[in-house]
TIRO-2110 file (N, C-alpha, C; in Angstrom, 1 decimal):
// TIRO-2110
208.4, 183.8, 30.9, N, 1, A
208.5, 182.7, 32.1, CA, 1, A
209.8, 182.8, 32.6, C, 1, A
209.8, 182.8, 33.9, N, 2, A
211.0, 183.0, 34.6, CA, 2, A
211.9, 181.9, 34.6, C, 2, A
213.1, 182.0, 34.9, N, 3, A
213.9, 180.7, 34.7, CA, 3, A
214.9, 180.7, 35.8, C, 3, A
215.2, 179.5, 36.4, N, 4, A
216.0, 179.0, 37.3, CA, 4, A
217.2, 177.8, 36.9, C, 4, A
218.4, 178.0, 37.0, N, 5, A
219.4, 177.0, 36.7, CA, 5, A
219.9, 176.3, 38.0, C, 5, A
219.8, 174.9, 38.2, N, 6, A
220.2, 174.3, 39.4, CA, 6, A
221.2, 173.2, 39.0, C, 6, A
222.1, 172.5, 39.7, N, 7, A
222.8, 171.5, 39.7, CA, 7, A
221.9, 170.3, 39.7, C, 7, A
222.3, 169.2, 39.6, N, 8, A
221.8, 167.9, 40.0, CA, 8, A
221.6, 167.6, 41.3, C, 8, A
222.7, 167.9, 41.8, N, 9, A
222.6, 168.0, 43.5, CA, 9, A
221.8, 168.8, 44.0, C, 9, A
221.8, 170.0, 43.6, N, 10, A
221.0, 170.9, 44.4, CA, 10, A
219.3, 170.7, 43.7, C, 10, A
219.1, 170.0, 42.8, N, 11, A
217.8, 169.4, 42.3, CA, 11, A
217.5, 168.5, 43.3, C, 11, A
218.5, 167.5, 43.8, N, 12, A
217.9, 166.6, 44.3, CA, 12, A
217.5, 167.0, 46.0, C, 12, A
218.4, 167.8, 46.4, N, 13, A
217.8, 168.5, 47.8, CA, 13, A
216.4, 169.3, 47.7, C, 13, A
216.2, 170.2, 46.7, N, 14, A
215.0, 170.9, 46.6, CA, 14, A
214.0, 170.6, 45.7, C, 14, A
213.9, 169.4, 45.3, N, 15, A
212.9, 168.7, 44.3, CA, 15, A
211.4, 168.9, 44.3, C, 15, A
210.9, 169.1, 45.7, N, 16, A
209.6, 169.7, 46.0, CA, 16, A
209.4, 170.9, 45.6, C, 16, A
210.6, 171.9, 46.0, N, 17, A
210.4, 173.4, 45.9, CA, 17, A
210.4, 173.6, 44.5, C, 17, A
211.2, 172.9, 43.8, N, 18, A
211.3, 173.1, 42.4, CA, 18, A
210.2, 172.7, 41.6, C, 18, A
209.5, 171.7, 42.1, N, 19, A
208.3, 171.5, 41.4, CA, 19, A
207.1, 172.5, 41.7, C, 19, A
207.2, 172.9, 42.8, N, 20, A
206.2, 174.0, 43.5, CA, 20, A
206.5, 175.5, 42.5, C, 20, A
207.8, 175.7, 42.2, N, 21, A
208.4, 176.9, 41.4, CA, 21, A
207.7, 176.7, 40.2, C, 21, A
207.9, 175.4, 39.7, N, 22, A
207.6, 175.5, 38.1, CA, 22, A
205.9, 175.4, 38.1, C, 22, A
205.3, 175.2, 39.0, N, 23, A
203.6, 175.1, 38.8, CA, 23, A
203.1, 176.4, 39.2, C, 23, A
203.7, 177.0, 40.2, N, 24, A
202.8, 178.1, 41.0, CA, 24, A
203.6, 179.3, 40.1, C, 24, A
204.9, 179.5, 40.3, N, 25, A
205.4, 180.7, 39.3, CA, 25, A
205.6, 180.5, 38.0, C, 25, A
205.2, 179.4, 37.4, N, 26, A
205.2, 179.1, 36.0, CA, 26, A
206.9, 179.4, 35.5, C, 26, A
207.5, 178.9, 36.5, N, 27, A
209.2, 178.9, 36.4, CA, 27, A
209.7, 177.7, 35.5, C, 27, A
210.6, 177.9, 34.6, N, 28, A
211.5, 176.9, 34.1, CA, 28, A
212.4, 176.5, 34.6, C, 28, A
212.9, 175.2, 34.9, N, 29, A
214.0, 175.0, 35.9, CA, 29, A
215.0, 174.2, 35.1, C, 29, A
216.2, 174.5, 34.8, N, 30, A
216.9, 173.9, 33.9, CA, 30, A
218.0, 173.3, 34.9, C, 30, A
218.0, 172.0, 34.9, N, 31, A
218.8, 171.1, 35.7, CA, 31, A
220.5, 171.0, 34.9, C, 31, A
221.3, 171.1, 35.6, N, 32, A
222.6, 170.9, 34.7, CA, 32, A
223.7, 169.6, 35.4, C, 32, A
224.4, 169.1, 34.9, N, 33, A
225.6, 168.3, 35.1, CA, 33, A
226.8, 168.6, 34.5, C, 33, A
227.7, 168.9, 35.4, N, 34, A
229.0, 169.3, 35.0, CA, 34, A
229.0, 170.6, 34.3, C, 34, A
228.1, 171.7, 34.5, N, 35, A
227.8, 172.6, 33.9, CA, 35, A
227.0, 172.8, 32.6, C, 35, A
226.7, 171.6, 32.3, N, 36, A
225.8, 171.5, 31.1, CA, 36, A
224.3, 171.2, 31.4, C, 36, A
223.4, 171.8, 30.7, N, 37, A
222.2, 171.6, 30.7, CA, 37, A
221.6, 170.0, 30.1, C, 37, A
221.0, 169.2, 31.2, N, 38, A
220.6, 168.1, 30.7, CA, 38, A
219.1, 168.0, 30.8, C, 38, A
218.4, 168.8, 31.5, N, 39, A
217.0, 168.5, 31.9, CA, 39, A
216.4, 169.7, 32.3, C, 39, A
215.0, 170.0, 31.7, N, 40, A
214.2, 171.3, 31.8, CA, 40, A
212.9, 170.9, 32.4, C, 40, A
212.8, 171.5, 33.6, N, 41, A
211.6, 171.1, 34.1, CA, 41, A
210.6, 172.2, 33.8, C, 41, A
209.3, 171.8, 33.2, N, 42, A
208.2, 172.8, 32.9, CA, 42, A
206.8, 172.4, 33.5, C, 42, A
206.0, 173.3, 33.6, N, 43, A
204.7, 172.7, 34.0, CA, 43, A
203.9, 171.9, 33.0, C, 43, A
203.4, 170.7, 33.0, N, 44, A
202.8, 170.0, 32.2, CA, 44, A
202.0, 170.5, 31.2, C, 44, A
201.4, 171.3, 31.3, N, 45, A
200.6, 171.8, 30.3, CA, 45, A
201.6, 172.6, 29.1, C, 45, A
202.6, 173.3, 29.7, N, 46, A
203.6, 174.1, 28.8, CA, 46, A
204.2, 173.0, 27.9, C, 46, A
204.4, 171.8, 28.6, N, 47, A
205.1, 170.8, 28.0, CA, 47, A
204.0, 170.0, 26.7, C, 47, A
202.9, 170.0, 27.1, N, 48, A
202.0, 169.6, 26.1, CA, 48, A
201.8, 170.5, 25.0, C, 48, A
201.9, 171.8, 25.1, N, 49, A
201.7, 172.8, 24.4, CA, 49, A
202.7, 173.0, 23.3, C, 49, A
204.0, 172.7, 23.9, N, 50, A
205.1, 172.8, 23.0, CA, 50, A
205.1, 171.4, 22.1, C, 50, A
204.5, 170.1, 22.6, N, 51, A
204.4, 168.9, 21.7, CA, 51, A
203.4, 169.3, 20.4, C, 51, A
202.4, 169.9, 20.7, N, 52, A
201.3, 170.2, 20.0, CA, 52, A
202.2, 170.9, 18.9, C, 52, A
202.6, 172.1, 19.1, N, 53, A
203.3, 172.9, 18.3, CA, 53, A
204.3, 172.3, 17.5, C, 53, A
205.1, 171.5, 18.2, N, 54, A
206.2, 170.7, 17.5, CA, 54, A
205.4, 169.6, 16.2, C, 54, A
204.6, 169.1, 16.7, N, 55, A
203.7, 168.2, 16.0, CA, 55, A
203.0, 169.2, 14.7, C, 55, A
202.5, 170.3, 15.0, N, 56, A
202.2, 171.1, 13.7, CA, 56, A
203.0, 171.4, 12.7, C, 56, A
204.3, 171.6, 13.5, N, 57, A
205.2, 171.9, 12.5, CA, 57, A
205.8, 170.9, 11.7, C, 57, A
205.7, 169.6, 12.2, N, 58, A
206.3, 168.6, 11.2, CA, 58, A
205.2, 168.6, 10.3, C, 58, A
204.0, 168.4, 10.6, N, 59, A
203.2, 168.4, 9.7, CA, 59, A
203.1, 169.4, 8.2, C, 59, A
203.4, 170.7, 8.6, N, 60, A
203.7, 171.8, 7.8, CA, 60, A
204.7, 171.5, 6.8, C, 60, A
205.8, 170.9, 7.6, N, 61, A
207.3, 170.6, 6.8, CA, 61, A
206.7, 169.5, 5.7, C, 61, A
206.0, 168.4, 6.3, N, 62, A
205.6, 167.4, 5.3, CA, 62, A
204.7, 167.9, 4.2, C, 62, A
203.9, 168.6, 4.6, N, 63, A
202.8, 169.3, 3.5, CA, 63, A
203.8, 169.9, 2.4, C, 63, A
204.6, 170.6, 2.9, N, 64, A
205.5, 171.4, 2.1, CA, 64, A
206.2, 170.5, 0.9, C, 64, A
206.6, 169.5, 1.6, N, 65, A
207.4, 168.6, 0.6, CA, 65, A
206.6, 167.6, -0.4, C, 65, A
205.4, 167.6, 0.0, N, 66, A
204.2, 166.9, -0.7, CA, 66, A
203.9, 167.7, -1.9, C, 66, A
203.7, 169.2, -1.7, N, 67, A
203.4, 170.4, -2.4, CA, 67, A
204.5, 170.1, -3.6, C, 67, A
205.8, 170.6, -3.0, N, 68, A
207.0, 170.6, -4.0, CA, 68, A
206.9, 169.3, -4.8, C, 68, A
206.7, 168.3, -4.3, N, 69, A
206.8, 167.0, -5.4, CA, 69, A
205.2, 166.9, -5.9, C, 69, A
204.4, 167.8, -5.9, N, 70, A
203.2, 167.7, -6.7, CA, 70, A
202.0, 166.4, -6.4, C, 70, A
202.1, 166.0, -5.0, N, 71, A
201.5, 164.9, -4.6, CA, 71, A
200.3, 165.4, -3.5, C, 71, A
199.2, 164.9, -3.8, N, 72, A
197.9, 165.5, -3.3, CA, 72, A
197.8, 164.7, -2.2, C, 72, A
196.9, 165.5, -1.5, N, 73, A
196.5, 164.5, 0.1, CA, 73, A
195.8, 163.3, -0.3, C, 73, A
194.9, 163.5, -1.5, N, 74, A
194.2, 162.2, -1.7, CA, 74, A
195.1, 161.2, -2.4, C, 74, A
196.0, 161.3, -2.8, N, 75, A
197.0, 160.3, -3.4, CA, 75, A
197.7, 159.7, -1.9, C, 75, A
197.9, 160.6, -1.1, N, 76, A
198.7, 160.1, -0.1, CA, 76, A
197.8, 159.2, 0.9, C, 76, A
196.5, 159.7, 0.9, N, 77, A
195.5, 158.8, 1.6, CA, 77, A
195.5, 157.5, 1.1, C, 77, A
195.2, 157.6, -0.1, N, 78, A
195.0, 156.2, -0.9, CA, 78, A
196.3, 155.2, -0.8, C, 78, A
197.4, 155.6, -0.8, N, 79, A
198.6, 154.7, -0.7, CA, 79, A
198.7, 154.4, 0.5, C, 79, A
198.6, 155.4, 1.6, N, 80, A
198.5, 154.9, 2.9, CA, 80, A
197.3, 153.6, 3.4, C, 80, A
196.3, 154.1, 2.8, N, 81, A
195.4, 153.3, 3.0, CA, 81, A
195.8, 151.6, 2.4, C, 81, A
196.3, 151.8, 1.4, N, 82, A
196.6, 150.6, 0.6, CA, 82, A
197.8, 149.8, 1.3, C, 82, A
198.6, 150.7, 1.9, N, 83, A
199.8, 149.9, 2.5, CA, 83, A
199.5, 149.4, 4.0, C, 83, A
198.5, 149.9, 4.5, N, 84, A
198.0, 149.6, 5.9, CA, 84, A
197.1, 148.1, 5.6, C, 84, A
196.4, 148.3, 4.7, N, 85, A
195.4, 146.9, 4.2, CA, 85, A
196.5, 145.9, 3.7, C, 85, A
197.6, 146.0, 3.0, N, 86, A
198.6, 145.2, 2.9, CA, 86, A
199.2, 144.2, 4.1, C, 86, A
199.1, 144.9, 5.2, N, 87, A
199.7, 144.5, 6.6, CA, 87, A
198.7, 143.7, 7.2, C, 87, A
197.5, 143.8, 7.0, N, 88, A
196.6, 143.1, 7.6, CA, 88, A
196.4, 141.5, 7.1, C, 88, A
END
C-alpha cells in the first residue's frame, strides 16, 4: 500500500483528493500535527479488516491465558451465563 504524509493544513485544503487517493490508489494517508502523526486515513474495508484481525488477536490472547490457568471453554460459558442471569 502506498503512503503519503500531509499536515492538518494540507489535509484541509485537499480533503477530497486525499479521500480519492485512499479509495482509488489504495493509499494510506498519514495526517500530522506539529510533525507528529495524529490520524491515518485508509479505505473503510482496510479498517474493518484490521479491526477483525485485532479482535481475533485478543481472542487468541485470552485463550492462551485460560489454557495456562487450565480453565475450559465450558467453564467460561457457564460462569458467563450465570453472571448475565444475575444481572436480570
